[in-house]
MARRO-952145 format. One record per residue (C-alpha): residue number from 1; residue in three letters; x, y, z. Coordinates in nm, 2 decimals, always signed. Example, Ala and Ser with C-alpha at 12.3 -4.5 7.8 and 13.67 -1.06 7.14 Angstrom:
BEGIN
{1,'ALA',{+1.23,-0.45,+0.78}}
{2,'SER',{+1.37,-0.11,+0.71}}
This chain:
BEGIN
{1,'MET',{+5.43,+29.52,-30.29}}
{2,'VAL',{+5.61,+29.60,-29.97}}
{3,'GLN',{+5.37,+29.73,-29.70}}
{4,'LEU',{+5.47,+29.69,-29.37}}
{5,'LEU',{+5.30,+29.50,-29.08}}
{6,'ASP',{+5.21,+29.65,-28.76}}
{7,'ALA',{+5.47,+29.47,-28.56}}
{8,'ASP',{+5.73,+29.61,-28.82}}
{9,'ILE',{+5.65,+29.99,-28.72}}
{10,'LYS',{+5.81,+30.12,-28.38}}
{11,'THR',{+5.75,+30.48,-28.47}}
{12,'ARG',{+5.36,+30.43,-28.40}}
{13,'GLU',{+5.28,+30.81,-28.44}}
{14,'VAL',{+5.26,+30.75,-28.82}}
{15,'LEU',{+5.00,+30.49,-28.80}}
{16,'ALA',{+4.74,+30.75,-28.71}}
{17,'TRP',{+4.84,+31.00,-29.02}}
{18,'LYS',{+4.57,+31.08,-29.28}}
{19,'GLY',{+4.64,+31.14,-29.64}}
{20,'VAL',{+4.98,+31.10,-29.83}}
{21,'HIS',{+5.31,+31.18,-29.67}}
{22,'LEU',{+5.66,+31.09,-29.84}}
{23,'PHE',{+5.99,+31.04,-29.62}}
{24,'HIS',{+6.24,+31.13,-29.89}}
{25,'ALA',{+6.60,+31.31,-29.96}}
{26,'MET',{+6.65,+31.54,-30.25}}
{27,'PRO',{+6.98,+31.39,-30.38}}
{28,'SER',{+6.84,+31.03,-30.36}}
{29,'SER',{+6.80,+30.86,-30.68}}
{30,'CYS',{+6.50,+30.66,-30.59}}
{31,'SER',{+6.34,+30.97,-30.39}}
{32,'GLN',{+6.38,+31.15,-30.69}}
{33,'LYS',{+6.20,+30.90,-30.90}}
{34,'THR',{+5.93,+30.89,-30.67}}
{35,'ARG',{+5.88,+31.27,-30.69}}
{36,'ILE',{+5.89,+31.29,-31.05}}
{37,'PHE',{+5.60,+31.04,-31.05}}
{38,'MET',{+5.41,+31.26,-30.79}}
{39,'ASN',{+5.48,+31.55,-31.00}}
{40,'LEU',{+5.33,+31.38,-31.32}}
{41,'LYS',{+5.02,+31.22,-31.13}}
{42,'GLY',{+4.96,+31.55,-30.95}}
{43,'VAL',{+4.89,+31.38,-30.61}}
{44,'PRO',{+4.88,+31.62,-30.33}}
{45,'TRP',{+5.14,+31.52,-30.05}}
{46,'ASP',{+5.32,+31.61,-29.72}}
{47,'SER',{+5.70,+31.62,-29.75}}
{48,'HIS',{+5.91,+31.47,-29.47}}
{49,'ILE',{+6.28,+31.53,-29.57}}
{50,'VAL',{+6.53,+31.29,-29.44}}
{51,'ASN',{+6.89,+31.44,-29.42}}
{52,'LEU',{+7.14,+31.14,-29.54}}
{53,'GLY',{+7.42,+31.38,-29.47}}
{54,'VAL',{+7.38,+31.32,-29.10}}
{55,'HIS',{+7.28,+30.95,-29.12}}
{56,'GLU',{+6.91,+31.07,-28.99}}
{57,'ASN',{+6.77,+30.74,-29.20}}
{58,'MET',{+6.98,+30.53,-28.97}}
{59,'GLY',{+6.85,+30.69,-28.65}}
{60,'GLU',{+6.60,+30.55,-28.43}}
{61,'ARG',{+6.31,+30.74,-28.53}}
{62,'TYR',{+6.34,+30.68,-28.91}}
{63,'LEU',{+6.42,+30.33,-28.87}}
{64,'GLY',{+6.08,+30.28,-28.65}}
{65,'ILE',{+5.94,+30.38,-28.98}}
{66,'ASN',{+6.12,+30.20,-29.23}}
{67,'PRO',{+6.34,+29.94,-29.08}}
{68,'ARG',{+6.55,+29.91,-29.41}}
{69,'GLY',{+6.66,+30.28,-29.32}}
{70,'LEU',{+6.64,+30.35,-29.72}}
{71,'VAL',{+6.44,+30.64,-29.85}}
{72,'PRO',{+6.18,+30.68,-29.98}}
{73,'ALA',{+5.90,+30.56,-29.75}}
{74,'LEU',{+5.53,+30.63,-29.80}}
{75,'VAL',{+5.26,+30.67,-29.52}}
{76,'LEU',{+4.95,+30.65,-29.70}}
{77,'ASP',{+4.65,+30.70,-29.45}}
{78,'GLY',{+4.82,+30.52,-29.17}}
{79,'GLU',{+4.96,+30.25,-29.41}}
{80,'VAL',{+5.35,+30.21,-29.46}}
{81,'HIS',{+5.49,+30.13,-29.77}}
{82,'ILE',{+5.85,+30.11,-29.87}}
{83,'GLU',{+6.06,+30.06,-30.17}}
{84,'SER',{+6.05,+30.33,-30.46}}
{85,'ASN',{+5.91,+30.11,-30.74}}
{86,'ASP',{+5.63,+29.94,-30.52}}
{87,'ILE',{+5.51,+30.30,-30.42}}
{88,'MET',{+5.49,+30.41,-30.75}}
{89,'THR',{+5.28,+30.08,-30.85}}
{90,'LEU',{+5.07,+30.13,-30.53}}
{91,'LEU',{+5.00,+30.48,-30.62}}
{92,'ASP',{+4.94,+30.42,-30.98}}
{93,'GLU',{+4.65,+30.19,-30.84}}
{94,'ARG',{+4.52,+30.45,-30.59}}
{95,'TYR',{+4.53,+30.74,-30.81}}
{96,'PRO',{+4.48,+30.59,-31.18}}
{97,'GLU',{+4.49,+30.92,-31.35}}
{98,'PRO',{+4.71,+30.96,-31.56}}
{99,'LYS',{+4.77,+30.62,-31.59}}
{100,'LEU',{+5.17,+30.53,-31.57}}
{101,'ILE',{+5.15,+30.16,-31.57}}
{102,'PRO',{+4.97,+30.06,-31.92}}
{103,'GLU',{+4.67,+29.84,-31.86}}
{104,'GLY',{+4.73,+29.46,-31.91}}
{105,'ARG',{+5.11,+29.51,-31.85}}
{106,'GLU',{+5.14,+29.51,-31.48}}
{107,'GLY',{+5.30,+29.19,-31.46}}
{108,'GLU',{+5.54,+29.28,-31.74}}
{109,'MET',{+5.63,+29.63,-31.56}}
{110,'ASP',{+5.69,+29.43,-31.24}}
{111,'GLY',{+5.95,+29.20,-31.40}}
{112,'LEU',{+6.11,+29.54,-31.59}}
{113,'LEU',{+6.13,+29.76,-31.27}}
{114,'HIS',{+6.28,+29.47,-31.09}}
{115,'HIS',{+6.53,+29.43,-31.36}}
{116,'GLU',{+6.62,+29.82,-31.29}}
{117,'ASP',{+6.64,+29.77,-30.90}}
{118,'ASP',{+6.88,+29.49,-30.91}}
{119,'LEU',{+7.13,+29.79,-31.05}}
{120,'HIS',{+7.07,+29.98,-30.76}}
{121,'LEU',{+7.38,+29.90,-30.55}}
{122,'ASP',{+7.55,+29.93,-30.89}}
{123,'LEU',{+7.47,+30.27,-30.93}}
{124,'ARG',{+7.57,+30.32,-30.56}}
{125,'THR',{+7.91,+30.21,-30.63}}
{126,'ILE',{+7.95,+30.44,-30.91}}
{127,'THR',{+7.84,+30.73,-30.75}}
{128,'PHE',{+8.05,+30.71,-30.46}}
{129,'ARG',{+8.35,+30.74,-30.65}}
{130,'PHE',{+8.26,+30.96,-30.93}}
{131,'THR',{+8.07,+31.26,-30.75}}
{132,'GLN',{+8.22,+31.41,-30.46}}
{133,'PRO',{+8.49,+31.23,-30.24}}
{134,'ARG',{+8.36,+31.05,-29.94}}
{135,'GLY',{+8.63,+30.90,-29.81}}
{136,'LYS',{+8.70,+30.50,-29.74}}
{137,'ALA',{+8.45,+30.48,-29.47}}
{138,'PRO',{+8.11,+30.67,-29.56}}
{139,'ARG',{+7.96,+30.51,-29.30}}
{140,'SER',{+8.16,+30.48,-28.94}}
{141,'ALA',{+8.15,+30.16,-28.74}}
{142,'GLY',{+7.96,+30.34,-28.49}}
{143,'VAL',{+7.65,+30.46,-28.74}}
{144,'LEU',{+7.65,+30.13,-28.87}}
{145,'ALA',{+7.62,+29.94,-28.52}}
{146,'GLY',{+7.32,+30.18,-28.48}}
{147,'TYR',{+7.19,+30.07,-28.76}}
{148,'ARG',{+7.23,+29.72,-28.72}}
{149,'ALA',{+7.06,+29.74,-28.39}}
{150,'GLY',{+6.79,+30.01,-28.47}}
{151,'GLY',{+6.44,+29.91,-28.59}}
{152,'SER',{+6.23,+29.62,-28.58}}
{153,'GLY',{+6.45,+29.41,-28.81}}
{154,'THR',{+6.14,+29.27,-28.98}}
{155,'VAL',{+5.99,+29.38,-29.29}}
{156,'GLN',{+5.63,+29.20,-29.32}}
{157,'GLY',{+5.70,+29.00,-29.01}}
{158,'GLN',{+6.04,+28.83,-29.14}}
{159,'GLU',{+6.36,+28.91,-29.07}}
{160,'ASP',{+6.49,+29.14,-29.33}}
{161,'ALA',{+6.76,+29.01,-29.57}}
{162,'ASN',{+6.78,+29.34,-29.75}}
{163,'LYS',{+6.91,+29.54,-29.43}}
{164,'LYS',{+7.20,+29.29,-29.41}}
{165,'ARG',{+7.28,+29.36,-29.78}}
{166,'GLU',{+7.31,+29.71,-29.69}}
{167,'ILE',{+7.53,+29.65,-29.36}}
{168,'ASP',{+7.76,+29.42,-29.60}}
{169,'PHE',{+7.79,+29.69,-29.89}}
{170,'TRP',{+7.93,+29.96,-29.62}}
{171,'GLU',{+8.14,+29.74,-29.45}}
{172,'TRP',{+8.27,+29.61,-29.78}}
{173,'VAL',{+8.35,+30.01,-29.90}}
{174,'ALA',{+8.51,+30.04,-29.56}}
{175,'ARG',{+8.73,+29.73,-29.59}}
{176,'ASP',{+8.84,+29.74,-29.94}}
{177,'GLY',{+8.74,+30.06,-30.08}}
{178,'ILE',{+8.59,+30.08,-30.45}}
{179,'SER',{+8.83,+29.92,-30.66}}
{180,'ASP',{+8.90,+29.95,-31.04}}
{181,'GLU',{+8.74,+29.62,-31.08}}
{182,'ALA',{+8.41,+29.69,-30.89}}
{183,'ILE',{+8.38,+29.99,-31.15}}
{184,'GLN',{+8.45,+29.78,-31.42}}
{185,'ALA',{+8.20,+29.52,-31.31}}
{186,'SER',{+7.91,+29.79,-31.23}}
{187,'ALA',{+7.96,+30.00,-31.55}}
{188,'ALA',{+7.96,+29.69,-31.78}}
{189,'LYS',{+7.61,+29.60,-31.64}}
{190,'PHE',{+7.50,+29.95,-31.70}}
{191,'ARG',{+7.65,+29.97,-32.07}}
{192,'ALA',{+7.46,+29.62,-32.17}}
{193,'ALA',{+7.13,+29.76,-32.01}}
{194,'LEU',{+7.18,+30.11,-32.19}}
{195,'ASP',{+7.26,+29.93,-32.51}}
{196,'ASP',{+6.93,+29.72,-32.49}}
{197,'LEU',{+6.74,+30.04,-32.43}}
{198,'ASP',{+6.90,+30.21,-32.72}}
{199,'GLY',{+6.78,+29.97,-32.95}}
{200,'THR',{+6.43,+30.01,-32.80}}
{201,'LEU',{+6.44,+30.39,-32.86}}
{202,'LYS',{+6.55,+30.37,-33.21}}
{203,'SER',{+6.21,+30.31,-33.30}}
{204,'ALA',{+6.00,+30.43,-33.00}}
{205,'ASP',{+5.93,+30.77,-32.82}}
{206,'TYR',{+5.94,+30.58,-32.48}}
{207,'LEU',{+6.05,+30.27,-32.34}}
{208,'LEU',{+5.72,+30.11,-32.37}}
{209,'GLY',{+5.61,+30.29,-32.71}}
{210,'GLU',{+5.40,+30.58,-32.76}}
{211,'ASN',{+5.33,+30.69,-32.37}}
{212,'LEU',{+5.53,+30.78,-32.10}}
{213,'SER',{+5.55,+30.50,-31.82}}
{214,'VAL',{+5.69,+30.45,-31.48}}
{215,'LEU',{+5.97,+30.26,-31.66}}
{216,'ASP',{+6.10,+30.60,-31.83}}
{217,'ILE',{+6.07,+30.77,-31.50}}
{218,'ALA',{+6.30,+30.49,-31.36}}
{219,'TRP',{+6.54,+30.49,-31.61}}
{220,'PHE',{+6.56,+30.87,-31.63}}
{221,'ILE',{+6.70,+30.90,-31.31}}
{222,'TYR',{+6.96,+30.61,-31.33}}
{223,'ALA',{+7.05,+30.80,-31.67}}
{224,'ASN',{+7.10,+31.13,-31.50}}
{225,'ARG',{+7.31,+30.97,-31.19}}
{226,'LEU',{+7.57,+30.82,-31.44}}
{227,'VAL',{+7.61,+31.13,-31.64}}
{228,'LEU',{+7.65,+31.33,-31.33}}
{229,'CYS',{+7.93,+31.07,-31.25}}
{230,'GLY',{+8.07,+31.13,-31.62}}
{231,'TYR',{+7.94,+30.84,-31.80}}
{232,'PRO',{+7.96,+30.93,-32.19}}
{233,'LEU',{+7.57,+30.84,-32.24}}
{234,'ALA',{+7.58,+31.05,-32.57}}
{235,'ARG',{+7.89,+30.88,-32.72}}
{236,'LEU',{+7.78,+30.54,-32.64}}
{237,'HIS',{+7.40,+30.55,-32.65}}
{238,'PRO',{+7.26,+30.83,-32.89}}
{239,'ASN',{+6.92,+30.75,-32.87}}
{240,'VAL',{+6.88,+30.72,-32.52}}
{241,'GLU',{+7.07,+31.08,-32.52}}
{242,'SER',{+6.81,+31.20,-32.68}}
{243,'TRP',{+6.52,+31.05,-32.51}}
{244,'PHE',{+6.70,+31.16,-32.18}}
{245,'GLN',{+6.76,+31.51,-32.31}}
{246,'GLY',{+6.36,+31.55,-32.40}}
{247,'LEU',{+6.26,+31.43,-32.03}}
{248,'ARG',{+6.51,+31.66,-31.87}}
{249,'GLY',{+6.35,+31.97,-32.05}}
{250,'ARG',{+6.02,+31.87,-31.89}}
{251,'PRO',{+5.96,+32.10,-31.54}}
{252,'GLU',{+5.82,+31.77,-31.37}}
{253,'PHE',{+6.15,+31.60,-31.40}}
{254,'ALA',{+6.40,+31.92,-31.42}}
{255,'LYS',{+6.29,+32.04,-31.07}}
{256,'GLU',{+6.37,+31.72,-30.91}}
{257,'ILE',{+6.75,+31.67,-31.04}}
{258,'GLN',{+6.88,+31.97,-30.97}}
{259,'VAL',{+7.20,+31.97,-30.79}}
{260,'ASP',{+7.31,+32.19,-30.48}}
{261,'PRO',{+7.58,+32.45,-30.63}}
{262,'LYS',{+7.83,+32.35,-30.32}}
{263,'VAL',{+7.78,+31.98,-30.44}}
{264,'GLN',{+7.83,+32.08,-30.78}}
{265,'ALA',{+8.14,+32.24,-30.71}}
{266,'ALA',{+8.29,+31.93,-30.52}}
{267,'ILE',{+8.18,+31.70,-30.82}}
{268,'ASP',{+8.37,+31.91,-31.07}}
{269,'LYS',{+8.65,+31.93,-30.85}}
{270,'ASN',{+8.68,+31.58,-30.81}}
{271,'HIS',{+8.62,+31.52,-31.18}}
{272,'ARG',{+8.93,+31.76,-31.27}}
{273,'ALA',{+9.14,+31.57,-31.00}}
{274,'GLN',{+9.03,+31.23,-31.21}}
{275,'GLU',{+9.10,+31.39,-31.54}}
{276,'GLU',{+9.45,+31.49,-31.41}}
{277,'ALA',{+9.51,+31.14,-31.29}}
{278,'ASP',{+9.35,+30.97,-31.60}}
{279,'ALA',{+9.12,+30.82,-31.38}}
{280,'THR',{+8.77,+30.92,-31.47}}
{281,'LEU',{+8.47,+30.68,-31.51}}
{282,'ALA',{+8.53,+30.63,-31.90}}
{283,'GLN',{+8.88,+30.54,-31.85}}
{284,'VAL',{+8.85,+30.33,-31.51}}
{285,'ALA',{+8.57,+30.13,-31.68}}
{286,'GLY',{+8.72,+30.12,-32.04}}
{287,'LEU',{+8.42,+30.30,-32.17}}
């Protein structure tokens, strides 16, 4: 689990906070799955919205809380924890009812969640081309310079390679754009993963059997984002589609994936333009 050390944290005020505080953004996939988890747990928490649209996550105050500049981040009685899967694992230990990581399967769950997390940049790659248009350089050179210099630059006392990975991603997008080849590679990874899940769900209600778990929350959010981008989930993975629609109908899930009407209008406009150009996600990725 990624709990920050005292030396990693430059926004010192949070070290004195009591209770459960979550820094999050409404449209962030990792924030959405953490909020769904909190809904299912019934954990009382204080909300701290981070505005990604104005790059607040790359500003001095937030980088002082999470040196990676990612959301969500959890402050729990003065402890600072980052990475959504680690946050959910921690809270499942601290608030064990209802149990969302089955007893005796903690090690297995860690591996399964790492596999899901490994696809995060692939999800971002698809999102940035197939939701609303964002331009070739979604993060300007000036914003990236501030991000590079901000925060402690360390996680658990060590220089943070994940921050370099973030910078490399944004510089790659600004330099090359998101090519058809990049989309095809990312979509192929998701298709293979969802094929595996489809086989599991052929004979099970949930991804680990009869009971809802953290793994369902994590993959529900990925499925939701892919559908928003135009991924043909129902055609390619009918069992995943049935599972997804069942979870989507639950209020704990539904309220966290609502899209602002203005954003949805921009997405719809972008999709119409892609349809006219024969450049939808399914067409580009060969789905």
